[in-house]
N, C-alpha and C positions, 0 to 999 in steps of 0.2 A: 543555489537556494531556489526553492519553488515559490512561485507567486500565489499559487492556488491554496487558499486557507479553508476550503469548504469542509474538510474533515477534522481538522485539529480541534480537540475538545468535545467533539460530538460523542454521544453515548447511544448505543443501540443494543438490542438483545444479541448476545454472542452467537446463538444459533443462526439468526438471520445474517449477521456479518459473515460468518464462516460460509454459509450457503452462497451468498452473492459473490464474495471475493473468490471463492473456489471456482465458480462458474466463469469468472472474469480472468482466470489463469493464475491467480495468486496461490502461494503455498504458505502455510503457517510454519515459521522457522524461529530460531532463537531459543533462549532459555526460558524456563518458567517465570523467572523474575523480569526478563526483558524480551517478551515475545514480539514478533513482527509478522506482518503479512508481506511477502516478497514476490515480485514478478521480475523476470529478466527481460531486458531489451537490448537488441544488438544494433550498433551503429553501422549501417551498411557501408559507409565510406572508409572506416578504419577497421571494421570487423571486431571492435572492442565490445565487450558485454558489460552492461550496466544493470544495477538492481534498483528498482523502485521499492522502497521499504516504507511500510506504514506501521509505526510502533503503536502498541495499545496496552492497556492494563485491564485485567479481568477484575470486575467488581460484582457485588451483589451476593445473594444467598446461593446455596448449593443448588436449589431448584430453579432459580432465575438468574443466570449469569449475564452480566452486561459487559460490553467492550467499550472502553473510553479511549478514543484515538489520541495519539500524540501528533507531533508535526511530521508529516511525510518528508522523506529525503531520498536523494539519489546517491548511490555508491558505485564505484568501479568494482566489478567482481574480482575476487582475489586471483582467479586464474588469468583474467585479462591483465591485471596489474603486473603479475609475474612475467607474463609473456611479452608485455609491451613496455617494460622499463619503468613502471611506477604509475602514480595517479596524475592524470592531466585534468585540465578543465573539462567540465561536462559540456558536450556540444549542444548548441541551441536546438537541434533537431530532437535530441533525447529529452531536453527540458520541456519542449513543447509536447512531445508524445506523453511524457509523464503527467503534465498538467491536464491534458485531454483525458487520460485514463482516470485521474483523480476526480475530475468533473463527472465523468461517466459513472464511476463507482458511487459518488455522492448522490447523483440523481437516482440510481437504482435503489440505494438504501432508503432515500426519502420516499420514493414511490412505493416500494414494497412495504415500508413501515406504515404509511398512510393506508394502503389497501388492507393490511392485516388488522388495523385498528379502526376501520371505518364503521360507523353506525351503530 
């Protein structure tokens, strides 16, 4: 479980969210009903791959789409789980990296949103 709660429940324009998260290395994945932004992280000591996922819901009108974030989480990638015998506990190094990435994304979103709506 991630301690960083800076994004959960936050709403921002979808175009801004997609631009910032794509620049940060995230990809939009999942179904239309359950979309997520995902970035992969590799644990150097075990070589396992983990995915930091930020679920979101699209809201608003067709001309002004909004992304409302759910609670971010870390998952073991399916290829890592198959090659390494299942899901283990998430290493602290991965949790810390995910929390840092979430804080960075939250800061970028807040800064970009303020600068786009200043004045």
